[in-house]
N, C-alpha and C positions, 0 to 999 in steps of 0.2 A: 451537477448532482454530486460529483466527487468532492468539489469544493465545499458544498453544504455539509456533507458527512464529516469532512475534516474539521470544519468549523464547530459542528456539534460535539465532536470528540474533544476538541480544545476547550470548549465551554464546560464539558463534564469534568475534565481534568482540573480546570481552574476552580470549579465549585468544590470538588473533593479536596483540593489543596487548601482552599479557604476554610472549609469546615474543620479540617484537621488542625490548621493553625489556630483557629478560634478555640477549639477544644483544648489544645495544649496550653494556650495562654490561661484559660480558665482553670485547668487542672493545676498548673504550676502556681497560680495565685492561691488556690485553696489547699494545695498540697502541704504547705508549711505554715500553720497558724501561729507558730512561735517565731517566725522569721523576723518580725519587728522587734523582738527582744534580744536578738543576737548582738553581742558586743556590749550590751547594757545590763542584762539581768541573767540570773541563773534560776530558771523555773524548777520548781518541785511540783510534780504532777501526782495527785492522789486519785486513785481509781477505786471505786467500790461498786458492788453489784446493785445496791440501792441506797437511797437517801437515809434509810433507817438503819444502816450499818453503823453500829456503835463504835467500831474501830476507826471509822472515818472521822467522826466527831472527836474522838479521843486524840487522834493524830493532829487534828487542827488545833485542839486545845493545848497540846504539848508544844506545838510550834508557836502559838500566840504568846505563850509564857516567855518565849525567848526572842521577841521582836527585835530588840537591839542587835542581837547576833545575826538575825536575818538581814536587817538593814545594812549592817557593816559588811556583809558578804554579798550584797545585791541579790538576795534571794527573794523571789516572789512565789506564792503558792497558789495552785489551781486545784479545784476538785471537780471530778466527773463522777456522778453517781447515777447508776441505772441509765435510763434513757434521757436524762436531763442533759442540757448543753453544758459545756465546760464553763465554770464560773471562777472568778477570783475569790480566794479565801483569805489571803493575806497579801497586801501589796496593791490592791485595787487597780489592776491592769485588765483592760478588756481584750478579749480575743474575738475573732470573727465568728459570726453565726456558723454553726455546723462544725466547729472545731472538734467537738467530742468524737464525732465519727472518724475524722482523720487521725486524731491522737490515739484512739483505741486501735485503729488499723495499724498505725505505724509502730506503736509500743507494745501491742498485744498483752495487756495486763491479764491477771487471773480473771476468770469468769465469776468467781465467788471469792469473797475475802478482800483484803486490802492489798493494793500494790502501790508502792511509793517509788517514784523515779526522779532522779536528779539529772537535769540537763545543764551542761556547761554553757558559758557565754559563747562558745564556738558552735553551739547547736547540737552537740553530740551527747549521747547518754553517758553519764559518768558513774552512776550508781543505781542499783535496783534492789528493793527489799519487798518481801511478801509478808510483812508483819509490821507492827508498830515500831517506829524508829525513834530512839532518843535523839532530840535535836543535836546534841553534842556529837553524835556519830556522823551526822550529815556535815556539821561544821568541820570536824576533823578531816573528812574526805575533801571538802572544798578547800580547806587550808593546805592540803597536800598537793593541790593542782599547781602546775607551773604558773599559770596566769594569775592565780590568787597570791602566790608567793611574790610575784612582781608587784601586784597591787599593794600588798602589805609593805613591801620595801619602799615603794613610792610614798605611801602614807606616813611611814616613819621618817622619811627624809623631809617631808613637808612640815612635820611637827617639830623638827629639830632646828 
């Protein structure tokens, strides 16, 4: 009888450990929808309360007018409006389903109005604005980053 109770306790512990392990694997996979971009791109995240927010469309238009500057700096742009999932706005990179919920949780944008967030290639937040942002302001910030300075130096060496 004692052996049977010990066996049951061991099985419960094994089941609990397995469930915990599976949950942590699932959470870590879903926890960073931008992980696939690290080292490759600098995401700009645009958050708005709804798709009808005119400032969201205006920000996308401002950035689209400066596509060469975005490409030069490896910037991709994503929009999250209301309850919609996060979608590529410039750069055509797909994120996993459900990314919007994780991104909203992680970056805590304003509940109303526009929030613009620049993420570096290292995956950390580099800039945040709660207004329309002129693309040059984003470019200036990116160009001041050590990684970008190194990239620009390597590009100038390659062209010489």
